Each structure stands twice: as structure tokens, then as C-alpha cells.
N, CA and C atoms as an extended XYZ file, in Angstrom:
210
Properties=species:S:1:pos:R:3:atomname:S:1:resname:S:1:resid:I:1 pbc="F F F"
N        18.595       16.926       27.296 N   MET     1
C        17.830       18.635       26.919 CA  MET     1
C        17.224       18.337       25.527 C   MET     1
N        16.158       18.600       25.521 N   THR     2
C        15.324       18.674       24.147 CA  THR     2
C        15.482       20.080       23.592 C   THR     2
N        15.392       20.495       22.174 N   THR     3
C        15.246       21.546       21.641 CA  THR     3
C        13.849       22.014       21.448 C   THR     3
N        12.914       23.203       22.087 N   GLN     4
C        11.965       23.215       21.979 CA  GLN     4
C        11.752       24.381       20.711 C   GLN     4
N        10.782       24.094       19.870 N   ILE     5
C        10.280       24.875       18.933 CA  ILE     5
C         8.902       25.673       19.302 C   ILE     5
N         8.669       26.538       18.523 N   GLU     6
C         7.241       27.254       18.378 CA  GLU     6
C         6.415       26.237       17.462 C   GLU     6
N         5.420       25.663       17.706 N   VAL     7
C         4.511       25.212       16.709 CA  VAL     7
C         3.485       26.155       15.948 C   VAL     7
N         3.531       26.491       14.659 N   THR     8
C         2.123       27.027       14.261 CA  THR     8
C         2.210       26.471       13.029 C   THR     8
N         0.842       26.961       12.272 N   LYS     9
C         0.405       26.311       10.930 CA  LYS     9
C         1.726       26.740        9.918 C   LYS     9
N         2.735       27.357       10.257 N   ASN    10
C         3.621       27.784        9.184 CA  ASN    10
C         4.804       26.763        9.738 C   ASN    10
N         4.713       25.909       10.501 N   SER    11
C         5.951       25.105       10.774 CA  SER    11
C         6.143       24.178        9.639 C   SER    11
N         7.265       23.872        9.670 N   ILE    12
C         7.526       22.676        8.465 CA  ILE    12
C         7.597       21.340        9.407 C   ILE    12
N         6.890       20.869        8.570 N   ILE    13
C         6.324       19.114        9.053 CA  ILE    13
C         7.509       18.488        9.487 C   ILE    13
N         8.856       18.446        8.792 N   GLY    14
C         9.723       17.734        9.186 CA  GLY    14
C        10.292       18.170       10.232 C   GLY    14
N        10.431       19.480       10.504 N   ASP    15
C        11.313       19.992       11.848 CA  ASP    15
C        10.350       19.533       13.184 C   ASP    15
N         8.929       19.837       12.724 N   VAL    16
C         8.069       19.627       14.039 CA  VAL    16
C         8.147       18.142       14.455 C   VAL    16
N         8.304       17.117       13.598 N   ILE    17
C         8.501       15.692       13.427 CA  ILE    17
C         9.546       15.250       14.456 C   ILE    17
N        10.682       15.933       14.161 N   LYS    18
C        12.298       15.558       14.436 CA  LYS    18
C        12.121       15.995       15.923 C   LYS    18
N        11.490       17.365       16.475 N   THR    19
C        11.756       18.049       17.658 CA  THR    19
C        10.466       17.936       18.671 C   THR    19
N         9.359       17.248       18.237 N   VAL    20
C         8.279       17.017       19.244 CA  VAL    20
C         7.668       15.867       19.106 C   VAL    20
N         8.243       15.028       20.155 N   PRO    21
C         8.101       13.553       20.413 CA  PRO    21
C         6.565       13.466       20.200 C   PRO    21
N         6.003       12.198       19.511 N   GLY    22
C         4.846       12.143       19.340 CA  GLY    22
C         4.046       12.908       18.126 C   GLY    22
N         4.748       13.785       17.551 N   ALA    23
C         4.031       14.471       16.591 CA  ALA    23
C         3.941       13.795       15.375 C   ALA    23
N         4.695       12.872       15.005 N   ARG    24
C         4.417       11.591       13.668 CA  ARG    24
C         3.297       11.499       13.820 C   ARG    24
N         3.119       11.086       14.944 N   GLN    25
C         1.312       10.238       15.141 CA  GLN    25
C         0.576       11.061       14.798 C   GLN    25
N         0.361       12.271       15.191 N   VAL    26
C        -0.507       13.552       14.925 CA  VAL    26
C        -0.541       13.729       13.518 C   VAL    26
N         0.656       13.761       13.023 N   ILE    27
C         0.534       13.925       11.368 CA  ILE    27
C         0.047       12.879       10.552 C   ILE    27
N         0.618       11.619       11.039 N   GLU    28
C        -0.060       10.811       10.211 CA  GLU    28
C        -1.575       10.325       10.484 C   GLU    28
N        -1.777       10.571       11.626 N   LYS    29
C        -3.512       10.647       11.887 CA  LYS    29
C        -4.239       11.464       11.090 C   LYS    29
N        -3.655       12.497       10.835 N   TYR    30
C        -4.518       13.729        9.751 CA  TYR    30
C        -3.931       13.512        8.567 C   TYR    30
N        -2.780       13.088        8.349 N   PHE    31
C        -2.360       13.435        7.071 CA  PHE    31
C        -2.056       12.001        6.337 C   PHE    31
N        -1.939       10.629        7.095 N   GLY    32
C        -1.638        9.521        6.477 CA  GLY    32
C        -0.214        9.329        6.285 C   GLY    32
N         0.178        8.169        6.187 N   GLY    33
C         1.477        7.820        6.342 CA  GLY    33
C         2.551        8.311        4.924 C   GLY    33
N         1.812        8.459        4.126 N   GLY    34
C         2.404        9.231        3.020 CA  GLY    34
C         3.390       10.214        3.147 C   GLY    34
N         3.249       10.819        3.915 N   CYS    35
C         4.065       12.225        4.161 CA  CYS    35
C         5.627       11.981        4.766 C   CYS    35
N         5.884       10.645        5.124 N   PHE    36
C         7.035       10.110        5.916 CA  PHE    36
C         8.005        9.777        4.561 C   PHE    36
N         7.253        9.595        3.269 N   THR    37
C         8.315        8.801        2.175 CA  THR    37
C         8.209       10.032        1.046 C   THR    37
N         7.453       11.308        1.451 N   CYS    38
C         7.493       12.542        0.517 CA  CYS    38
C         8.710       13.339        0.871 C   CYS    38
N         9.286       13.600       -0.086 N   PRO    39
C        10.591       14.813        0.393 CA  PRO    39
C        10.355       16.094        0.492 C   PRO    39
N         8.600       16.264        0.195 N   GLY    40
C         8.260       17.795        0.495 CA  GLY    40
C         8.293       17.958        2.127 C   GLY    40
N         7.986       16.918        2.812 N   ILE    41
C         7.963       16.995        3.906 CA  ILE    41
C         9.181       18.097        4.805 C   ILE    41
N        10.191       18.307        4.179 N   ASN    42
C        11.272       18.913        4.671 CA  ASN    42
C        10.937       20.397        4.185 C   ASN    42
N         9.979       20.880        3.485 N   MET    43
C         9.904       22.143        3.094 CA  MET    43
C         8.464       22.661        3.331 C   MET    43
N         7.374       21.776        3.332 N   GLU    44
C         6.062       22.016        3.214 CA  GLU    44
C         5.317       22.394        4.927 C   GLU    44
N         4.731       23.171        5.101 N   THR    45
C         4.051       23.431        6.106 CA  THR    45
C         2.815       22.952        6.625 C   THR    45
N         2.715       22.932        7.780 N   ILE    46
C         1.642       22.169        8.513 CA  ILE    46
C         0.450       22.672        7.616 C   ILE    46
N         0.278       24.258        7.216 N   ALA    47
C        -0.912       25.102        6.653 CA  ALA    47
C        -0.974       24.016        5.161 C   ALA    47
N        -0.205       24.167        4.634 N   PHE    48
C         0.065       23.385        3.091 CA  PHE    48
C        -0.472       21.750        3.710 C   PHE    48
N         0.148       21.138        4.235 N   GLY    49
C        -0.253       19.801        4.267 CA  GLY    49
C        -1.803       19.748        4.537 C   GLY    49
N        -2.343       20.463        5.762 N   ALA    50
C        -3.602       20.856        5.846 CA  ALA    50
C        -4.419       21.205        4.816 C   ALA    50
N        -4.096       22.304        3.835 N   ALA    51
C        -4.926       22.696        2.697 CA  ALA    51
C        -5.126       21.350        2.048 C   ALA    51
N        -4.006       20.202        1.496 N   MET    52
C        -4.011       19.351        0.404 CA  MET    52
C        -4.721       18.201        1.396 C   MET    52
N        -5.097       18.293        2.635 N   HIS    53
C        -5.619       16.966        2.773 CA  HIS    53
C        -7.374       17.630        3.445 C   HIS    53
N        -7.619       18.935        3.211 N   ASN    54
C        -8.734       19.492        3.297 CA  ASN    54
C        -9.155       19.432        4.751 C   ASN    54
N        -8.047       20.008        5.859 N   MET    55
C        -8.147       19.721        7.221 CA  MET    55
C        -7.861       21.331        7.551 C   MET    55
N        -8.335       21.681        8.960 N   ASP    56
C        -7.988       22.998        9.580 CA  ASP    56
C        -6.643       22.642       10.425 C   ASP    56
N        -5.554       23.441        9.795 N   PRO    57
C        -4.403       23.399       10.367 CA  PRO    57
C        -4.167       23.807       12.168 C   PRO    57
N        -4.930       24.531       12.296 N   GLU    58
C        -5.176       24.822       13.579 CA  GLU    58
C        -5.689       23.788       14.834 C   GLU    58
N        -6.238       22.783       14.248 N   LYS    59
C        -6.841       21.513       15.146 CA  LYS    59
C        -5.409       20.817       15.239 C   LYS    59
N        -4.760       20.523       14.214 N   ILE    60
C        -3.451       20.027       14.038 CA  ILE    60
C        -2.462       20.522       15.160 C   ILE    60
N        -1.956       21.943       14.534 N   VAL    61
C        -1.336       22.624       15.621 CA  VAL    61
C        -1.668       22.405       17.167 C   VAL    61
N        -2.749       22.442       17.555 N   ASN    62
C        -3.264       22.820       18.886 CA  ASN    62
C        -3.166       21.076       19.493 C   ASN    62
N        -3.254       20.285       18.618 N   GLU    63
C        -2.940       18.466       19.088 CA  GLU    63
C        -1.686       18.379       19.461 C   GLU    63
N        -0.693       19.167       18.486 N   ILE    64
C         0.774       18.944       18.837 CA  ILE    64
C         1.030       19.893       19.957 C   ILE    64
N         0.552       21.005       19.981 N   LYS    65
C         0.755       21.863       21.500 CA  LYS    65
C         0.667       21.294       22.504 C   LYS    65
N        -0.490       20.518       22.757 N   LYS    66
C        -0.880       19.680       23.921 CA  LYS    66
C         0.291       18.493       23.767 C   LYS    66
N         0.598       17.832       23.185 N   LEU    67
C         2.006       16.746       23.225 CA  LEU    67
C         2.971       17.507       24.018 C   LEU    67
N         3.257       18.824       23.540 N   MET    68
C         4.453       19.603       24.057 CA  MET    68
C         4.616       20.044       25.504 C   MET    68
N         3.319       20.239       26.027 N   GLU    69
C         2.814       20.718       27.539 CA  GLU    69
C         2.934       19.497       28.484 C   GLU    69
N         3.203       18.236       27.826 N   ASN    70
C         2.946       17.071       28.731 CA  ASN    70
C         4.474       16.570       28.893 C   ASN    70
């Protein structure tokens, strides 16, 4: 049994990666691999990461939600 979380732009990146299979690849696609060595991953939100990388947080959230539907 897997724990489901609601993914929003305010979700913590580290929590999403731990609970949604495939989310790591989505985060890496948009933010690069540096996220995984940064301690901020456990307190920074998708919105914060998106702002730092000049991305639309909703695009990332929607892609992760698609993973959760499958």
C-alpha cells in the first residue's frame, strides 16, 4: 500500500519524490540533478524551485499528477 499525498505547488519537493514513483525524474527534468544533493529539498516547495529555475510550477505539478493517475 502506498501513501497518497495531494501534490500542489506548495508541496515540499522531498516529500513528493519520496511518495510519488517517477516524480524524481520530473523534478530532474525541470530543475536538473542538483536538487538531490541540496539540503533545501526537504523544506523547499515546488513553487520555490520553479521560481528559482524560471519555470511554471503548475506545469510540473500537472506532470506529477499524471504519474499518480497511472
